[in-house]
C-alpha positions as CSV (number, residue, x, y, z in Angstrom):
1,M,7.5,61.2,97.3
2,V,6.6,60.8,100.8
3,A,2.7,62.2,101.4
4,L,2.3,64.3,103.8
5,T,0.5,63.4,107.3
6,D,0.4,66.9,109.2
7,F,-2.1,69.2,107.1
8,D,0.0,72.1,108.7
9,A,3.7,71.3,107.9
10,D,5.0,73.0,104.9
11,P,5.7,70.4,102.2
12,A,9.0,70.3,100.3
13,V,8.9,73.0,97.3
14,V,11.1,72.6,94.6
15,P,11.9,74.7,91.3
16,L,9.2,74.8,88.7
17,T,10.5,73.4,85.0
18,P,9.5,73.7,81.7
19,A,8.9,69.9,82.2
20,D,6.4,70.1,85.2
21,V,4.0,72.1,83.7
22,G,1.9,69.4,82.4
23,R,1.6,67.7,85.5
24,L,0.0,70.7,87.3
25,R,-3.5,71.0,88.0
26,I,-4.3,74.3,86.4
27,S,-8.0,75.4,88.1
28,W,-10.4,76.9,85.7
29,R,-10.2,79.6,87.8
30,A,-6.4,80.3,87.5
31,R,-4.5,83.2,86.4
32,L,-2.5,81.8,84.1
33,A,-2.9,79.5,81.7
34,A,-0.8,76.1,80.9
35,D,1.2,78.4,77.9
36,E,1.4,81.4,79.9
37,I,3.2,79.8,82.7
38,Q,5.7,78.3,80.2
39,R,6.3,82.0,79.0
40,C,7.3,83.1,82.5
41,L,9.4,80.1,83.2
42,F,11.1,81.4,79.8
43,L,11.3,84.9,81.3
44,A,12.5,84.2,84.5
45,P,13.9,80.3,85.0
46,G,14.5,79.2,88.4
47,R,12.2,81.7,90.3
48,S,9.1,79.5,90.0
49,V,8.4,76.7,92.8
50,W,5.9,73.7,93.4
51,S,5.1,71.3,95.5
52,P,4.7,67.4,93.8
53,A,3.3,66.0,97.2
54,T,0.4,69.0,97.4
55,D,0.6,69.8,93.5
56,E,0.3,73.4,94.8
57,Y,2.9,75.8,92.9
58,A,3.4,80.0,92.4
59,V,5.0,81.2,89.5
60,A,7.0,84.3,89.0
61,M,8.1,86.5,86.5
62,P,10.3,89.7,85.8
63,W,8.8,93.1,87.4
64,R,8.6,95.6,84.4
65,N,10.9,93.4,82.4
66,R,13.5,93.8,85.2
67,L,14.9,90.4,87.0
68,D,16.2,92.7,89.5
69,V,12.6,92.6,90.6
70,I,10.6,89.2,90.6
71,Q,6.4,89.8,90.7
72,I,4.7,86.4,91.8
73,A,2.2,86.4,89.2
74,E,-0.1,83.7,91.2
75,V,-0.3,81.6,94.0
76,A,-1.9,78.6,93.1
77,A,-1.9,77.0,96.9
78,I,-4.4,76.6,99.6
79,R,-3.2,74.5,101.6
80,H,0.7,76.3,102.2
81,P,0.6,79.5,100.1
82,E,3.0,80.6,102.4
83,A,5.8,78.1,101.7
84,M,4.8,79.0,97.8
85,I,5.8,82.7,98.3
86,R,8.5,81.9,100.3
87,G,10.1,79.4,97.8
88,V,9.7,82.1,95.0
89,V,11.3,84.5,97.4
90,E,14.7,82.3,98.2
91,A,14.8,81.3,94.5
92,A,14.3,85.0,93.1
93,H,16.9,86.3,96.2
94,A,19.7,83.6,95.4
95,R,19.6,84.5,91.7
96,G,20.3,87.9,92.5
97,A,16.8,89.5,93.1
98,A,16.7,93.0,94.9
99,M,13.1,92.3,95.6
100,T,10.2,90.4,95.5
101,V,6.6,91.7,95.0
102,L,3.2,90.5,94.7
103,V,-0.3,92.6,93.6
104,E,-3.3,91.8,95.0
105,I,-6.0,93.1,92.9
106,D,-8.7,90.4,92.7
107,E,-8.0,88.8,95.9
108,K,-8.0,90.3,99.4
109,R,-5.2,88.8,102.1
110,P,-5.6,89.8,105.2
111,P,-2.3,91.8,106.9
112,S,-1.4,89.1,109.0
113,F,-0.8,86.6,105.9
114,Y,1.7,89.1,104.7
115,E,3.3,89.4,108.1
116,R,3.9,85.6,108.1
117,V,5.6,85.7,104.9
118,E,7.2,89.0,105.9
119,F,5.9,91.3,103.1
120,E,5.1,94.6,103.9
121,H,2.5,97.4,102.1
122,L,4.6,99.3,99.2
123,E,2.3,100.9,97.7
124,R,-1.6,101.6,97.0
125,V,-2.2,102.2,93.4
126,V,-5.6,104.3,92.7
127,T,-7.2,105.3,89.3
128,F,-8.6,107.9,87.5
129,Q,-10.4,108.3,84.5
130,I,-11.9,111.3,82.3
131,D,-14.8,111.3,79.4
132,R,-12.9,113.0,77.0
133,R,-15.6,115.5,75.9
134,H,-15.1,117.0,79.1
135,A,-11.6,117.8,78.8
136,P,-10.5,121.4,79.1
137,N,-8.8,123.2,76.0
138,L,-5.5,124.2,77.0
139,E,-3.4,127.2,75.5
140,R,-0.2,125.3,74.1
141,L,2.9,126.7,75.0
142,H,4.5,127.6,71.5
143,T,7.8,126.2,72.3
144,M,6.5,123.0,72.9
145,R,6.2,120.2,70.8
146,F,6.0,116.1,71.0
147,I,7.6,113.9,68.1
148,R,7.0,110.2,68.2
149,A,9.6,107.9,70.2
150,D,10.4,104.9,68.7
151,P,12.5,102.7,71.9
152,A,13.8,100.6,68.7
153,D,16.2,103.4,68.1
154,P,19.0,103.5,70.4
155,R,19.1,106.7,70.8
156,T,15.8,107.6,71.5
157,L,15.5,104.7,74.1
158,G,18.6,106.3,75.8
159,T,16.4,109.5,76.1
160,L,13.4,107.9,77.6
161,M,15.6,105.8,79.7
162,Q,17.2,109.1,81.3
163,I,14.0,110.8,81.9
164,D,12.2,107.8,83.2
165,H,15.2,107.2,85.6
166,Q,14.9,110.7,86.6
167,A,11.5,110.7,87.3
168,F,10.2,107.9,88.7
169,P,11.7,105.8,91.4
170,W,13.9,103.0,91.7
171,L,10.8,100.2,92.0
172,W,8.8,101.8,89.2
173,R,11.7,102.7,86.2
174,N,11.1,100.8,83.0
175,S,13.8,98.6,81.7
176,A,15.2,99.0,78.1
177,Q,13.3,95.7,77.4
178,E,10.3,97.0,78.8
179,F,10.5,99.7,76.9
180,Q,10.9,98.0,73.8
181,T,8.1,95.4,74.2
182,Y,6.3,98.1,75.4
183,G,6.8,99.8,72.2
184,L,5.7,96.8,69.8
185,T,2.0,96.3,71.7
186,P,-0.9,97.1,69.5
187,G,-2.7,100.0,70.1
188,V,0.3,102.1,71.7
189,E,2.2,104.7,71.2
190,I,4.9,106.9,72.9
191,Y,6.0,110.8,72.6
192,L,8.6,112.6,73.7
193,G,7.8,116.2,75.1
194,L,10.4,118.7,73.6
195,D,10.6,122.6,74.8
196,N,12.7,124.5,72.2
197,D,13.7,121.2,70.7
198,Q,15.0,119.7,74.1
199,P,13.7,116.6,75.9
200,V,11.7,117.6,79.2
201,S,8.8,114.8,79.2
202,Y,7.4,111.7,77.4
203,I,4.0,110.3,77.4
204,G,2.9,106.5,76.7
205,F,-1.1,105.3,76.1
206,T,-2.7,102.8,74.5
207,S,-6.1,103.3,72.4
208,F,-8.6,100.7,72.3
209,P,-12.0,101.1,70.6
210,G,-13.9,103.7,72.6
211,W,-11.4,104.1,75.4
212,G,-7.8,104.5,76.1
213,H,-5.0,104.3,79.1
214,V,-2.4,107.3,79.9
215,D,0.1,104.1,80.5
216,R,2.7,106.5,81.6
217,I,3.7,110.0,81.9
218,A,7.1,111.6,83.3
219,V,8.7,115.2,83.4
220,L,12.2,116.1,84.2
221,P,12.6,116.5,88.0
222,D,14.2,119.8,87.6
223,L,11.3,121.1,85.2
224,Q,8.5,119.5,87.4
225,G,6.0,122.9,88.6
226,S,6.5,124.4,85.1
227,G,3.4,123.0,83.5
228,Y,4.9,120.6,81.4
229,G,2.9,117.5,82.9
230,L,-0.5,119.6,82.1
231,Q,0.6,119.8,78.6
232,T,2.2,116.5,78.3
233,L,-1.2,115.2,79.3
234,A,-3.6,117.3,77.1
235,F,-1.1,116.4,74.2
236,A,-2.3,112.2,75.0
237,V,-5.5,113.0,76.1
238,E,-6.0,115.0,72.2
239,A,-4.5,112.1,70.5
240,M,-6.4,109.3,71.4
241,G,-9.6,111.8,70.6
242,R,-8.3,111.9,67.5
243,R,-8.1,107.7,67.5
244,G,-12.3,107.7,68.2
245,V,-11.4,107.5,72.2
246,R,-14.3,108.8,74.8
247,R,-13.2,107.9,77.9
248,I,-9.5,107.5,79.0
249,G,-8.2,106.1,82.5
250,L,-4.8,106.3,84.4
251,S,-3.4,105.5,87.3
252,T,-0.7,106.5,90.1
253,Q,0.5,105.6,93.8
254,S,-2.1,106.9,96.6
255,T,1.1,108.6,98.0
256,N,1.8,110.8,95.2
257,E,-0.5,113.9,96.0
258,Q,1.3,115.9,93.1
259,S,0.2,113.8,90.4
260,Q,-3.1,113.6,91.7
261,R,-3.4,117.3,91.7
262,L,-2.5,117.1,88.2
263,Y,-4.9,114.8,86.6
264,R,-7.7,116.4,89.1
265,R,-6.5,119.6,87.7
266,Y,-6.9,118.3,84.4
267,G,-10.6,117.2,84.7
268,F,-10.0,113.3,85.6
269,Q,-11.8,111.9,88.5
270,R,-11.3,108.9,90.8
271,S,-12.6,105.8,90.0
272,A,-11.9,103.0,92.5
273,D,-12.8,100.1,90.3
274,N,-9.3,99.3,89.1
275,D,-7.2,99.9,92.2
276,Y,-4.6,97.7,93.6
277,D,-2.4,97.0,96.2
278,L,1.5,95.8,95.9
279,W,3.8,93.9,98.1
280,G,7.1,93.3,98.7
281,D,9.6,91.1,100.8
282,T,11.6,92.5,103.5
283,T,14.0,90.3,104.9
284,R,15.1,89.5,101.5
285,R,15.8,93.0,100.2
286,T,18.9,94.5,99.1
287,P,19.6,97.2,101.8
288,G,19.5,100.7,101.5
289,I,16.7,100.2,98.3
290,L,13.8,102.8,98.7
291,S,10.7,102.1,97.1
292,T,8.8,105.0,97.4
293,P,10.3,108.2,97.5
294,P,8.4,111.9,96.7
295,F,8.4,111.8,92.8
296,E,5.9,113.5,90.2
297,R,4.7,111.4,87.6
């Protein structure tokens, strides 16, 4: 192995394998522990990279359990972070990924950094919250009801996927595996909204001791603006209230003004503590993919 002599020179970047994890210098500040890195390598083999010369690495995982979009889960590199990111992008593209994305939550990099790795800003995700005790009492549509949805049932999964893929843009769509994994998560409940026994919406939320989160809400596009979103949101808030939840949070895209009006109309208020940005590669992106077409959550 040749040692680096130029601080600015990119090191040799190679695929990170399960056998290499024990050789990594995992900082106590790292987001991912060794077992979590191993899991990422299992879920997205061949997409993570590292440099044996510098001990820098970048860990990749499926985005929303989709291998057509790869998320860079961690970049552990001080000297050559750009080389690590480019390595993941190349590896992901070589294995059929349409896009590689990076979520920026805790650390903020300057736009010039993303220009160097040829990433563009895709979304800013903004957060809202409400004290359930201040939630309004809505008059319920007498023709609408909600039934528990089990993604393990093929027919139910098909209905969820149909609503989801019509309501959300390509980047934010759930895979079948995402629904199934999500449905098995402790505290999660998923419901289909039916009007005259026809599916019109679905909602997924998670209840924790004292607080909850609306994870996913969708209405069929042709029926948006008819009050189904408000009815579905109110159902979830009331259901979490019966489970002892007092404070409820949710998130949406900063460009999605329609969904933000819905949340504010119900009484949610902006809470910027958990906002985050999503960046994605530009040069390796599959042509024709739209990341942020108009839609209503």
